[in-house]
N, C-alpha and C positions, 0 to 999 in steps of 0.2 A: 467576613473573611471565609472563603471556601475551605472546608476541611477535606483532606485526602481520604478517600474511601478505603477501608481495609479489605484486602482480598482474602478469600477463604484459602485454606491449604490446597484444595483442588484447583482453584483458579491460579494460584502461584505455580503449581506443578504444570498446568496447561500452558501458562505463559512461558515458563522455562523451556518446555518442550518445543514450542513454536520458535523461540529464540535460537535454540540449538539447531533446529531444522533449517532456519534461515542462514545461520553461520555455515552449515554444511553445504547448502546450495551455493552460497557465495564463494566458498573454497573451491567447489567444483568448477565454477565459472572462472575463477582466478587461475586454475590449473590448465585451462584451455590456452592454446596458442592464439595470438591475435588473429591469425587466418581462420582458425576454427570459430572464434567468436564472430568474426565478420561474416563467415558463411552461414552461421546459424541465424544471425540477425537478418541477412539478406533473404534467407529462405522463408521467414515468417513475416517480414515487413515490420513497420513501426506501429507500436501501440500508442493510441492517442488517449488523452484524458477527455472526459465529457466537456471540458472547458476548451478543448482544441489544442492543447499543448502535447508535444511528443514526449514519451517517457525516454529516459536514457537507455542506451543499449543494454546496460547491466540490469536495470529495473525491468525492461521488457523481457529479458531472459528469465529473471526471477518469476515474473507473472506467468510466462509460458510454462515454467517448470511446475507451477502450482495449479493453474487453471486450465492448462492445455493450449494447444496451438490455435484453437478457435477464438481465443481472447482477442478482442479488437478495440473496443472503447471501454475505458475503465474510469472509475472515480471513487472517491471516498464517500462515506455515508452522507455527510453534509453536502458534498459536491453534487451528488445525485439529487438531493432535495432542492438545491438551488436551481436545477434545470427541470424541475417538475416531475421527478421520478423518485420512487422509494425502493430501497433494497427489500426484496421479498423475505418473509420470515424463514428462518432456518438456513439461510445462505451463509457460507463461509468464504471470506475473501482471501486474497493473496497478499502476503507481506512483502513490502518493498522498503528500500532504504531512502531516507531523506537527510541530506547534509545539513548540519547545524552550523558549521564553520569551526574555526579553530579558536580556542580561548586564548586571549592575550591580556597581559596586565601592563598598563602604562606606568609612567613614573610616579603618578599620584596613588597608585595601588588599585585603580578602578579596572575591573575586568570587563572585557567586551569580546565579541566574536568577530572573526574576519573570514572571508571566503577565498583566501589566496591558494587553497588547495593543499597546503602542507599541514600535516597533523590534524586532519579533519575529524570531527566528531559526527556520528550519525545517530539517528533515531529511526524507528520503523513506523510505517503507516500501513493501513489496510486498504486495498483496492478491490472493488467489486466490478465484474464485467457487466455490460449492458444486459446480457441474458439473465442476470441475477436480479434484475430490477423490473419494476412495473410502473405504469403511469399512476398518477395520483387518483385518477378516476377509477382505475381498475382496483386499486387498494381500497378505496371507499366502497366500491361495490362488493368486494370480498368481505369487508367488515360488516356491511349491512346484511349480507347473507348469513354470516356467522352469528350476529347479534341483532335480530330483527327488533324494531321499536315497539 
């Protein structure tokens, strides 16, 4: 059974700061009119994941707010590894929201999630832009340079 790792007080503080920052950015987006959101999305275009899926307009805006308007193709740490790239050391990604669904309890008491959009629960994920990654070959060459055999 996998045990949950204990975070240090500094890690907890950093996590809480990131969470508050994401909440503030989300509130800023929510305060925009639909026309303002549409204009912003239209001016920057759609951000794609390294797997070819488009981010939602809200997540695109969150990524732009954190990584800048040059963000184009993003992916999580493991997503980049699956397509043959690695996140470079020292890079900080952009937080985005991932829907988990709404928790519902059936007559037998079993709890499950639904994605009907009402009462949704979200978690966060971290995206890295393609400019924050390198090929596996480049990563291996950098390691060989730092630690010669």
